[in-house]
C-alpha positions as a printed Julia matrix, in Angstrom:
164×3 Matrix{Float64}:
   0.0    0.0     0.0
   2.79   2.42    0.78
   4.32   2.13   -2.67
   0.91   2.64   -4.24
   0.19   5.7    -2.1
   3.61   7.2    -2.72
   3.28   6.66   -6.48
  -0.11   8.41   -6.55
   1.26  11.3    -4.46
   4.21  11.65   -6.88
   1.72  12.03   -9.74
  -0.27  14.56   -7.68
   2.86  16.6    -6.84
   3.98  16.64  -10.5
   0.49  17.79  -11.51
   0.72  20.62   -8.98
   4.13  21.69  -10.29
   2.9   21.73  -13.89
  -0.18  23.73  -12.9
   1.99  26.34  -11.17
   3.84  27.24  -14.39
   2.65  30.21  -16.42
   0.81  28.64  -19.39
   2.18  31.23  -21.79
   5.81  30.33  -20.99
   7.42  28.46  -23.88
  10.77  26.9   -24.66
  12.51  26.4   -28.0
  13.06  22.74  -28.85
  14.47  21.0   -31.86
  17.75  20.64  -33.63
  20.47  23.26  -33.66
  21.77  21.77  -36.9
  21.25  23.67  -40.1
  19.24  22.23  -42.96
  20.24  22.59  -46.63
  18.78  26.12  -46.67
  20.71  27.27  -43.6
  17.7   27.17  -41.28
  17.4   25.55  -37.88
  14.47  23.25  -37.21
  13.14  24.55  -33.93
   9.72  25.23  -32.52
   8.32  26.76  -29.36
   6.5   24.34  -27.04
   4.8   25.0   -23.7
   7.44  24.94  -20.98
   5.23  23.26  -18.35
   5.13  19.92  -20.2
   8.54  20.12  -21.85
  11.05  17.36  -21.23
  13.39  19.91  -19.65
  10.82  21.08  -17.11
   9.54  17.58  -16.34
  13.11  16.38  -15.74
  13.68  19.29  -13.34
  10.42  18.49  -11.52
  11.32  14.8   -11.19
  14.72  15.73   -9.74
  13.13  17.62   -6.84
   9.68  16.02   -6.35
  10.83  13.58   -3.67
  12.0   16.43   -1.41
   8.31  17.19   -0.92
   7.9   13.86    0.87
   9.59  15.38    3.92
   6.13  16.93    4.51
   4.22  13.62    4.32
   3.37  11.17    7.09
   1.89   7.7     7.31
  -1.5    7.62    9.0
  -4.65   5.56    9.37
  -8.19   6.82    8.93
 -10.05   6.87   12.25
 -13.26   5.69   10.59
 -11.9    2.64    8.75
  -8.36   2.0     9.97
  -7.21   2.19    6.34
  -3.56   3.12    5.85
  -2.92   6.39    4.0
  -0.26   8.98    3.32
  -1.07  12.61    4.0
   0.68  15.92    3.6
   0.95  17.74    6.93
   0.86  21.26    5.49
  -1.24  22.24    2.47
  -0.19  24.59   -0.35
  -1.43  27.61    1.65
   0.82  26.82    4.61
  -2.05  25.62    6.79
  -2.46  22.31    8.57
  -4.0   19.69    6.29
  -7.77  19.36    6.56
  -7.26  15.57    6.73
  -5.53  15.79   10.13
  -8.79  15.48   12.07
  -9.77  12.35   10.17
  -6.58  10.35   10.77
  -4.25   9.03   13.44
  -0.61   9.64   12.55
   1.52   6.52   12.87
   4.71   6.85   14.9
   7.69   6.19   12.69
  11.2    5.51   13.96
  12.79   6.77   10.74
  10.79  10.05   10.79
   9.02   9.07    7.56
  12.25   9.06    5.55
  11.02   5.78    4.06
   8.35   7.73    2.09
  11.07   9.84    0.46
  13.12   6.69   -0.17
  10.13   4.98   -1.84
   9.56   8.1    -3.95
  13.16   8.15   -5.12
  12.98   4.48   -6.12
   9.73   4.95   -8.04
  10.93   8.1    -9.82
  14.26   6.52  -10.74
  12.74   3.34  -12.09
   9.86   4.94  -14.0
  11.29   8.36  -14.93
  10.85   7.82  -18.66
   7.21   6.83  -18.15
   6.48   9.91  -16.03
   8.0   12.14  -18.71
   6.19  10.37  -21.55
   2.73  10.52  -19.95
   3.03  14.06  -18.56
   4.54  15.47  -21.76
   1.62  14.02  -23.73
  -0.86  15.43  -21.16
  -2.42  11.99  -20.74
  -5.53  11.39  -18.65
  -5.42   9.16  -15.55
  -1.64   9.19  -15.3
  -1.81   7.73  -11.79
  -3.59   4.65  -13.12
  -1.31   4.32  -16.15
   1.93   4.57  -14.2
   1.11   3.24  -10.72
  -1.06   0.35  -11.89
  -0.46  -0.45  -15.55
   3.3    0.23  -15.81
   4.71  -0.12  -12.29
   2.12  -2.62  -11.01
   2.18  -0.98   -7.57
  -1.61  -0.61   -7.27
  -4.66  -2.42   -8.49
  -6.34   0.55  -10.15
  -8.6    0.99  -13.11
  -9.97   4.11  -14.69
 -13.59   3.09  -14.12
 -13.36   2.13  -10.44
 -12.12   3.56   -7.18
  -8.68   2.64   -5.96
  -8.24  -0.87   -4.66
  -4.99  -0.95   -2.77
  -2.83  -4.0    -2.59
  -0.69  -4.65    0.43
   2.73  -4.57   -1.23
   4.49  -4.04    2.08
   3.78  -4.56    5.75
   4.27  -1.71    8.18
């Protein structure tokens, strides 16, 4: 479950980073070689979904997992991963619904899991985000990485891939 949750949170964090970029910002891509007429084949593409930007995002996304903790929902006992502080700097609204699990390694394992997932599936993250695919969490976390049992038409069904 932890790998599944971390994978989905990686997708969510990348989405947030892409959304924070000015949509009018572009970057020149293409070849710097000259064709037979002395022209370069380059074009401007949106920066937010460029390979350059996505690579930069993937290099730093796991640092955000310092702000995540393992917890269980009070209502169901289901294991989850939550961000302590939201984007506005306020305590997460989920805090009242969960019990935070004590963790001897201070939740460094979440960052470690993130780094492993990003390293192993970096090309897939770039491919799907650059193409602005739908349901990237399902495509990467379930279909490609096989970390979750997800489908586009149903709610998440989490597999226990690791014991606490």
